[in-house]
Structures are given as C-alpha cells and as structure tokens.
C-alpha positions as CSV (number, residue, x, y, z in Angstrom):
1,M,40.5,-9.1,20.1
2,P,41.4,-6.3,22.7
3,S,41.8,-7.9,26.1
4,E,39.5,-5.3,27.7
5,F,36.6,-6.3,25.3
6,V,33.9,-8.4,27.1
7,V,32.8,-10.9,24.5
8,P,29.0,-11.1,24.4
9,L,27.6,-14.5,25.5
10,A,24.2,-14.0,23.8
11,L,22.2,-12.2,21.2
12,V,18.5,-12.5,21.9
13,K,15.8,-11.7,19.3
14,D,12.1,-12.7,19.0
15,Q,12.9,-15.2,16.2
16,F,16.1,-16.7,17.6
17,R,18.8,-16.7,20.3
18,L,22.5,-17.0,20.0
19,E,24.7,-18.7,22.6
20,P,28.3,-20.0,22.4
21,L,28.5,-23.3,20.5
22,G,29.7,-26.2,22.5
23,A,29.8,-30.0,22.8
24,Q,26.3,-30.0,24.4
25,H,24.9,-28.9,21.0
26,N,26.5,-31.8,19.0
27,D,23.4,-34.0,18.3
28,A,21.1,-31.1,17.4
29,D,23.9,-29.3,15.4
30,Y,24.7,-32.4,13.5
31,E,21.1,-33.0,12.6
32,A,20.6,-29.4,11.6
33,W,23.4,-29.1,9.1
34,T,23.3,-32.6,7.7
35,S,19.6,-32.1,6.9
36,S,20.5,-28.9,5.0
37,V,23.8,-29.4,3.1
38,E,22.6,-28.1,-0.2
39,H,20.8,-25.2,1.4
40,I,24.0,-24.2,3.3
41,R,26.2,-24.5,0.2
42,A,23.8,-22.1,-1.6
43,T,23.9,-19.6,1.3
44,P,25.9,-16.4,0.5
45,G,29.5,-16.8,1.7
46,W,29.5,-20.6,1.7
47,E,29.6,-21.3,-2.1
48,T,33.3,-22.0,-2.2
49,E,33.8,-23.4,1.3
50,S,34.8,-27.1,1.9
51,W,32.2,-27.5,4.7
52,P,29.6,-28.9,4.9
53,D,31.2,-32.2,4.2
54,D,30.6,-35.9,5.0
55,R,32.0,-35.9,8.6
56,S,30.6,-38.2,11.2
57,S,28.9,-37.1,14.4
58,E,32.1,-37.9,16.3
59,D,34.1,-35.6,13.9
60,N,31.4,-33.0,14.3
61,L,31.8,-33.2,18.1
62,R,35.6,-32.6,17.8
63,D,34.9,-29.6,15.5
64,L,32.5,-28.1,18.1
65,Q,35.1,-28.7,20.8
66,R,37.6,-26.8,18.7
67,H,35.2,-23.9,18.2
68,A,34.5,-23.8,22.0
69,G,38.3,-23.8,22.6
70,D,38.7,-20.9,20.1
71,F,36.0,-19.0,22.0
72,E,37.7,-19.6,25.3
73,R,41.1,-18.5,23.9
74,R,39.4,-15.5,22.3
75,V,40.7,-16.3,18.8
76,G,37.3,-17.1,17.2
77,F,33.7,-16.9,18.2
78,T,31.1,-19.5,17.1
79,Y,27.5,-19.2,18.2
80,T,24.7,-21.7,17.8
81,V,21.4,-20.2,16.7
82,L,18.5,-21.6,18.7
83,D,14.8,-21.4,18.3
84,P,13.7,-19.4,21.4
85,T,10.6,-21.5,22.0
86,T,12.0,-25.0,21.5
87,D,15.7,-24.6,21.9
88,D,16.2,-26.5,18.6
89,V,19.4,-25.7,16.7
90,V,18.4,-23.7,13.6
91,G,21.8,-22.5,12.5
92,C,25.3,-21.2,13.4
93,V,27.3,-17.9,13.3
94,Y,31.1,-17.9,13.0
95,I,33.2,-14.8,13.8
96,Y,36.9,-15.3,13.0
97,P,39.9,-13.1,12.0
98,D,39.8,-12.4,8.3
99,K,42.5,-14.6,6.7
100,S,43.0,-12.0,3.9
101,E,43.7,-9.4,6.6
102,Q,41.5,-6.9,4.6
103,H,39.0,-6.8,7.4
104,D,39.0,-7.2,11.2
105,A,36.7,-10.2,11.0
106,Q,35.2,-12.7,8.6
107,V,31.7,-13.8,9.5
108,Y,29.7,-16.7,8.2
109,S,26.2,-17.8,9.1
110,W,23.8,-20.5,8.0
111,V,20.3,-21.6,8.9
112,R,18.8,-25.0,8.3
113,A,16.7,-25.4,5.2
114,S,13.5,-25.8,7.1
115,R,14.1,-22.3,8.7
116,S,15.4,-20.6,5.6
117,D,13.0,-17.7,6.4
118,L,15.5,-16.7,9.2
119,D,18.5,-16.2,7.0
120,V,18.1,-12.5,6.2
121,Q,16.8,-11.7,9.7
122,L,19.9,-13.4,11.2
123,W,22.2,-11.6,8.8
124,R,20.6,-8.2,9.7
125,A,20.6,-8.9,13.4
126,V,24.2,-10.1,13.5
127,S,25.4,-7.3,11.2
128,D,23.8,-4.7,13.6
129,W,25.2,-6.5,16.6
130,L,28.7,-6.6,15.2
131,A,28.5,-2.9,14.3
132,G,27.1,-1.8,17.7
133,E,28.7,-4.1,20.3
134,W,31.9,-5.5,18.8
135,P,35.2,-3.6,18.4
136,F,35.5,-4.1,14.6
137,E,36.0,-1.4,12.1
138,S,35.6,-3.7,9.1
139,V,33.7,-7.0,8.8
140,A,33.5,-9.3,5.8
141,Y,30.0,-10.9,5.9
142,A,28.3,-11.9,2.7
143,A,25.2,-9.8,2.1
144,R,21.8,-11.4,1.7
145,P,19.2,-10.3,-0.8
146,E,17.2,-7.5,0.7
147,T,14.0,-8.8,-0.9
148,A,13.9,-11.8,1.3
C-alpha cells in the first residue's frame, strides 16, 4: 500500500455501513458467522477456504485482534459490515494482498444468512469503492450472480 494513500475508515450506504473490524465487534461478529457457516461456505470465493471453522469466541477475538493489527500496519484491511439502523454485525469484508501476486488485492466478503439479500449489494458497493477510492489496478473478488 503506498504510504501516501489514506486508507478509508468507512463506507456508508443506505443498506449497510463498513468500519474497521476490531475486538469490540467480537461477540456480534462471532454470533453472525457461527449462525451462518453453511451460507458463508456457499458464498462465491469461500468455497475452498478453511474458514469458517469451529473456533471458540476467544479464538475469534484473537483473530479480530490480528486483523486490527494488520489494518494498523497497513498490510491488510478488514471491515465489519453493520446494519445502519441497529449496528448489528451483518457481515465482513477482507482486503489483503493477493497471494498469487496476479492481482494487487484479494477481496472476500460474507453476509450472515439472515441478511443474504445484502450479498450482491455489498459486492457491488465494495467493487465500486475499490475501483474509485483505492490505488489498485487489479482486484480478485469473486463475482456474484447479477440476477440477485
């Protein structure tokens, strides 16, 4: 990430709001993904990933702290997706260097099963945000069906 780039701290839409993921989100984050494991595994991009898994809330907290540290060090950027009305965690967006080095960034996102209607909207909004406000030339982010 270029040192002069100011990393966005939010993306605000009518349907959701993104903010950097941190330890303060642990309980709501844990509840969101553990209630939606099969849905997340079926989400484009997650089919072959090892997460979600059977980690404890304490292990989840350590993972959130790791993501927050990555954000602070500017080596990866994880955002929680919040309902703008209730502040409930409804998903997550991960922006990390592409391990294959074929793209500038690899992006994953998920929404909880009870808010599956947001998946395509989130994908579109994040794709536009990355193209318009981030310094990436090429991003790997699994497409969503346009009919959704």
